[in-house]
DRENDREN-158080 format. One record per residue (C-alpha): residue number from 1; residue in three letters; x, y negated, z negated. Coordinates in Angstrom, 3 decimals. Last residue first. Example, Ala and Ser with C-alpha at 12.3 -4.5 7.8 and 13.67 -1.06 7.14 Angstrom:
<kolvexs>
KOLVEX     k     r          x          y          z
KOLVEX     2   SER     13.670      1.060     -7.140
KOLVEX     1   ALA     12.300      4.500     -7.800
</kolvexs>
This chain:
<kolvexs>
KOLVEX     k     r          x          y          z
KOLVEX   211   ARG    -29.403   -121.213     14.557
KOLVEX   210   THR    -27.933   -118.901     11.936
KOLVEX   209   VAL    -29.280   -116.714      9.268
KOLVEX   208   HIS    -26.751   -114.482      7.540
KOLVEX   207   VAL    -28.166   -111.467      5.667
KOLVEX   206   THR    -26.009   -109.735      3.044
KOLVEX   205   CYS    -26.666   -106.116      2.181
KOLVEX   204   SER    -28.162   -104.112     -0.652
KOLVEX   203   GLN    -28.737   -100.574     -1.639
KOLVEX   202   GLU    -30.701    -99.262     -4.869
KOLVEX   201   ILE    -31.387    -95.569     -5.703
KOLVEX   200   ASP    -34.191    -94.728     -8.226
KOLVEX   199   ASP    -36.900    -94.009     -5.607
KOLVEX   198   VAL    -35.515    -95.547     -2.457
KOLVEX   197   TYR    -35.086    -99.220     -3.258
KOLVEX   196   VAL    -34.014   -101.734     -0.601
KOLVEX   195   THR    -32.207   -105.044     -1.013
KOLVEX   194   LEU    -31.665   -107.835      1.501
KOLVEX   193   THR    -29.552   -110.670      0.104
KOLVEX   192   GLY    -29.535   -114.175      1.316
KOLVEX   191   THR    -27.390   -116.556      3.407
KOLVEX   190   GLY    -28.296   -119.876      5.051
KOLVEX   189   VAL    -30.079   -121.386      8.037
KOLVEX   188   GLY    -33.802   -121.134      7.614
KOLVEX   187   ILE    -36.539   -118.663      8.537
KOLVEX   186   GLY    -34.893   -115.675     10.040
KOLVEX   185   THR    -37.343   -112.691     10.404
KOLVEX   184   VAL    -36.510   -109.232      9.030
KOLVEX   183   ASN    -38.931   -106.461     10.210
KOLVEX   182   VAL    -39.050   -103.451      7.982
KOLVEX   181   LYS    -38.671    -99.619      8.595
KOLVEX   180   MET    -38.630    -96.846      5.928
KOLVEX   179   GLN    -42.212    -97.992      4.915
KOLVEX   178   ASP    -43.576    -96.460      8.312
KOLVEX   177   LEU    -46.809    -97.104      9.923
KOLVEX   176   GLN    -47.604   -100.636      8.928
KOLVEX   175   THR    -44.149   -102.000      9.306
KOLVEX   174   PRO    -42.756   -103.615      6.211
KOLVEX   173   VAL    -42.272   -107.533      6.276
KOLVEX   172   VAL    -39.010   -109.029      5.036
KOLVEX   171   GLN    -38.602   -112.763      5.113
KOLVEX   170   PHE    -35.548   -114.896      5.706
KOLVEX   169   LYS    -33.784   -117.954      4.490
KOLVEX   168   GLU    -36.780   -119.617      2.569
KOLVEX   167   GLU    -37.633   -116.058      1.444
KOLVEX   166   ASP    -34.516   -115.941     -0.676
KOLVEX   165   SER    -33.483   -112.781     -2.386
KOLVEX   164   SER    -35.639   -110.704      0.045
KOLVEX   163   THR    -37.011   -107.338     -1.149
KOLVEX   162   TRP    -37.794   -103.937      0.376
KOLVEX   161   ARG    -39.628   -100.973     -1.508
KOLVEX   160   ILE    -39.517    -97.261     -0.782
KOLVEX   159   VAL    -41.076    -94.425     -2.829
KOLVEX   158   PRO    -39.754    -91.161     -1.597
KOLVEX   157   ASP    -41.953    -89.104      0.836
KOLVEX   156   THR    -39.734    -86.007      1.214
KOLVEX   155   VAL    -36.418    -85.350     -0.158
KOLVEX   154   GLY    -34.803    -82.623      1.793
KOLVEX   153   GLU    -32.704    -85.063      3.713
KOLVEX   152   PRO    -30.255    -85.459      0.815
KOLVEX   151   ARG    -29.561    -88.244      1.275
KOLVEX   150   TRP    -31.309    -91.305      2.489
KOLVEX   149   ILE    -32.023    -93.333      5.466
KOLVEX   148   VAL    -33.140    -97.114      5.758
KOLVEX   147   ASN    -34.419    -99.131      8.600
KOLVEX   146   ILE    -33.986   -102.630      9.848
KOLVEX   145   GLU    -35.960   -104.170     12.778
KOLVEX   144   VAL    -34.929   -107.703     13.878
KOLVEX   143   THR    -37.037   -110.842     14.146
KOLVEX   142   GLU    -35.584   -114.101     15.407
KOLVEX   141   GLY    -37.071   -117.409     14.511
KOLVEX   140   VAL    -33.803   -118.704     13.000
KOLVEX   139   LYS    -31.118   -116.357     14.006
KOLVEX   138   VAL    -30.141   -113.029     12.396
KOLVEX   137   THR    -26.729   -111.823     11.236
KOLVEX   136   PHE    -25.794   -108.525      9.409
KOLVEX   135   GLU    -24.001   -107.742      6.124
KOLVEX   134   GLU    -22.427   -104.876      3.990
KOLVEX   133   ASN    -24.760   -101.859      4.190
KOLVEX   132   ARG    -25.569   -102.397      7.835
KOLVEX   131   PRO    -24.875    -98.957      9.247
KOLVEX   130   SER    -25.500    -98.698     13.095
KOLVEX   129   THR    -28.419    -96.585     14.389
KOLVEX   128   GLY    -30.880    -99.365     14.958
KOLVEX   127   TYR    -29.814   -101.792     12.259
KOLVEX   126   ARG    -29.181    -99.551      9.397
KOLVEX   125   ILE    -29.440    -99.673      5.561
KOLVEX   124   THR    -28.008    -96.529      3.910
KOLVEX   123   ALA    -29.322    -94.690      0.736
KOLVEX   122   SER    -27.711    -92.285     -1.791
KOLVEX   121   THR    -28.654    -89.682     -4.330
KOLVEX   120   VAL    -32.329    -89.148     -3.674
KOLVEX   119   VAL    -33.795    -86.280     -5.671
KOLVEX   118   PRO    -34.244    -82.599     -4.856
KOLVEX   117   PRO    -37.293    -80.856     -6.248
KOLVEX   116   PRO    -36.677    -78.950     -9.530
KOLVEX   115   THR    -36.569    -75.136     -9.085
KOLVEX   114   PRO    -39.549    -73.583    -11.027
KOLVEX   113   PRO    -38.827    -71.940    -14.311
KOLVEX   112   PRO    -38.281    -68.239    -14.192
KOLVEX   111   GLU    -41.467    -66.175    -14.812
KOLVEX   110   PRO    -41.695    -64.676    -18.220
KOLVEX   109   THR    -41.840    -60.933    -18.180
KOLVEX   108   GLU    -45.222    -59.819    -19.545
KOLVEX   107   THR    -45.129    -58.263    -23.000
KOLVEX   106   ASP    -46.315    -54.628    -22.735
KOLVEX   105   ASP    -43.081    -53.449    -24.079
KOLVEX   104   PRO    -42.147    -50.033    -22.912
KOLVEX   103   THR    -42.184    -47.429    -25.736
KOLVEX   102   GLU    -38.618    -46.350    -26.548
KOLVEX   101   THR    -38.148    -42.555    -26.405
KOLVEX   100   PRO    -36.485    -41.293    -29.433
KOLVEX    99   GLN    -32.895    -40.310    -28.980
KOLVEX    98   GLN    -32.408    -36.510    -28.627
KOLVEX    97   ASN    -30.041    -34.957    -31.032
KOLVEX    96   HIS    -32.126    -31.923    -31.421
KOLVEX    95   GLY    -35.553    -32.180    -29.663
KOLVEX    94   PRO    -35.740    -28.587    -28.583
KOLVEX    93   GLN    -33.283    -26.340    -30.491
KOLVEX    92   SER    -30.206    -25.508    -28.327
KOLVEX    91   VAL    -28.092    -27.955    -30.322
KOLVEX    90   VAL    -28.929    -26.277    -33.561
KOLVEX    89   ASP    -28.201    -22.810    -32.248
KOLVEX    88   GLU    -24.858    -23.952    -30.636
KOLVEX    87   GLU    -23.699    -25.637    -33.841
KOLVEX    86   PRO    -24.447    -22.464    -35.876
KOLVEX    85   SER    -22.319    -20.538    -33.533
KOLVEX    84   GLY    -23.923    -18.075    -31.099
KOLVEX    83   ILE    -25.284    -14.687    -31.882
KOLVEX    82   GLU    -25.334    -12.388    -28.965
KOLVEX    81   PRO    -27.856     -9.452    -29.318
KOLVEX    80   PRO    -26.025     -6.188    -29.830
KOLVEX    79   SER    -25.426     -4.292    -26.509
KOLVEX    78   SER    -25.716     -0.457    -27.046
KOLVEX    77   PRO    -29.369     -0.215    -26.290
KOLVEX    76   GLY    -28.973     -2.340    -23.136
KOLVEX    75   PRO    -31.025     -5.428    -22.658
KOLVEX    74   SER    -33.628     -5.241    -20.060
KOLVEX    73   GLY    -33.539     -7.854    -17.319
KOLVEX    72   PRO    -33.073     -5.587    -14.492
KOLVEX    71   SER    -34.085     -1.901    -15.111
KOLVEX    70   ALA    -30.974      0.390    -15.786
KOLVEX    69   ASP    -31.706      1.005    -19.486
KOLVEX    68   ALA    -35.278      1.937    -18.627
KOLVEX    67   THR    -34.305      4.520    -16.230
KOLVEX    66   PHE    -31.458      5.758    -18.659
KOLVEX    65   PHE    -33.998      6.448    -21.367
KOLVEX    64   LEU    -36.624      7.886    -19.120
KOLVEX    63   PHE    -34.187     10.469    -17.761
KOLVEX    62   GLY    -32.899     11.318    -21.225
KOLVEX    61   ALA    -36.434     11.916    -22.476
KOLVEX    60   GLY    -37.159     14.181    -19.585
KOLVEX    59   ILE    -33.988     16.123    -19.950
KOLVEX    58   THR    -34.535     16.532    -23.748
KOLVEX    57   PHE    -38.097     17.612    -23.160
KOLVEX    56   VAL    -37.091     20.250    -20.754
KOLVEX    55   ALA    -34.237     21.543    -22.875
KOLVEX    54   ILE    -36.545     21.816    -26.037
KOLVEX    53   ILE    -38.964     23.890    -23.861
KOLVEX    52   MET    -36.198     26.131    -22.486
KOLVEX    51   ILE    -34.710     26.594    -25.964
KOLVEX    50   SER    -38.173     27.486    -27.437
KOLVEX    49   VAL    -38.687     30.023    -24.607
KOLVEX    48   LEU    -35.264     31.594    -25.295
KOLVEX    47   MET    -36.023     31.791    -28.934
KOLVEX    46   LYS    -39.231     33.436    -28.353
KOLVEX    45   ILE    -37.698     35.980    -26.091
KOLVEX    44   LYS    -34.867     36.664    -28.589
KOLVEX    43   ASP    -37.407     37.126    -31.352
KOLVEX    42   ARG    -39.317     39.576    -29.337
KOLVEX    41   ASP    -36.146     41.465    -28.547
KOLVEX    40   SER    -35.120     41.378    -32.205
KOLVEX    39   GLY    -38.384     42.907    -33.246
KOLVEX    38   GLU    -37.648     45.947    -31.403
KOLVEX    37   THR    -40.617     47.433    -29.757
KOLVEX    36   TYR    -41.551     50.611    -31.723
KOLVEX    35   LYS    -45.065     49.702    -32.355
KOLVEX    34   GLY    -45.664     49.017    -28.677
KOLVEX    33   HIS    -44.759     46.529    -26.109
KOLVEX    32   GLU    -44.625     47.812    -22.500
KOLVEX    31   ASN    -41.673     46.772    -20.387
KOLVEX    30   ARG    -40.746     50.275    -19.459
KOLVEX    29   ARG    -44.303     51.354    -19.102
KOLVEX    28   GLY    -45.418     54.192    -21.328
KOLVEX    27   GLY    -45.958     57.637    -19.735
KOLVEX    26   CYS    -45.576     59.444    -23.061
KOLVEX    25   TYR    -42.583     61.769    -22.517
KOLVEX    24   PRO    -41.315     60.694    -19.060
KOLVEX    23   CYS    -41.338     57.017    -20.096
KOLVEX    22   ARG    -42.038     54.821    -17.172
KOLVEX    21   SER    -39.943     52.641    -14.846
KOLVEX    20   ARG    -37.109     55.205    -14.738
KOLVEX    19   VAL    -33.592     54.120    -13.760
KOLVEX    18   GLY    -32.775     53.244    -17.379
KOLVEX    17   SER    -32.952     57.020    -18.292
KOLVEX    16   TYR    -34.930     57.901    -21.381
KOLVEX    15   LYS    -34.941     57.476    -25.176
KOLVEX    14   ARG    -37.746     58.300    -27.424
KOLVEX    13   ASP    -39.668     55.830    -29.626
KOLVEX    12   CYS    -43.043     57.029    -28.547
KOLVEX    11   ARG    -44.591     53.707    -27.586
KOLVEX    10   ALA    -41.687     51.312    -27.196
KOLVEX     9   CYS    -39.681     53.767    -25.319
KOLVEX     8   LYS    -35.891     53.424    -25.864
KOLVEX     7   ILE    -33.927     52.834    -22.610
KOLVEX     6   GLU    -30.724     54.589    -21.795
KOLVEX     5   ASN    -27.981     52.943    -19.836
KOLVEX     4   ILE    -26.783     54.188    -16.509
KOLVEX     3   ILE    -22.929     54.482    -16.114
KOLVEX     2   ALA    -22.593     56.528    -19.314
KOLVEX     1   MET    -19.464     55.999    -21.207
</kolvexs>
C-alpha cells in the first residue's frame, strides 16, 4: 500500500503523485476541472454546499423560534389554549348575571312634619313665691299681687285670663305690663273663688276676705 496517494489529472486523465501541485504530463493544476473531472466529486461538492445552506437556514429558524417562544406574554407553541367550563365562559361574559341598575327617582324626599309646639300641662297660682292653689286671705281694702306659673317652661306667650266668682267680695285687676300677674283687692267680707286660665288649663283657689 503506497503511503502517498496518486491523483488523476482532470485534463489528460493520467495519474501522478499526490505530492505534486501540477500534472507532470500536461501541466494541469491539481484542482483544475477538466473533461476528466469525476462527476462524483462535483456532485459531492454541490451536496456539501446544499447541506451547509440547509444547516444555516435550520439554525437561523430555530433561533428565531426559541427567541419568540421565550418572549413574555407570548403563548408557547405546545401549550393549547385553556378552555374553561361553559359556566365559567358564561359568567365571564360582560353583563351576565348583573342586576339592572336602578334609575334614581327624581321625586323629592318629603320633609318630616314639623314638631308641634309644646302645650301647657299645668298651672300654679302663687302669692310671691308661695303656692296658693288652695286658698289665701286678703283684708277689705287691701290689695295683694298674685301671679301664675305654668309647665312646661318652653311654652311662650300663652293666653292668660283671670276671673273672680264674686266681685262684691274681691276684684281682680290684671297689671298693665304682664298678664301673668294680677292685683286682688278685698271689697267685702266673705269668700269667693279666684280662677286663672292658661290656654286650656284652668286653676282655682279660694279667697277669704276679712276686716
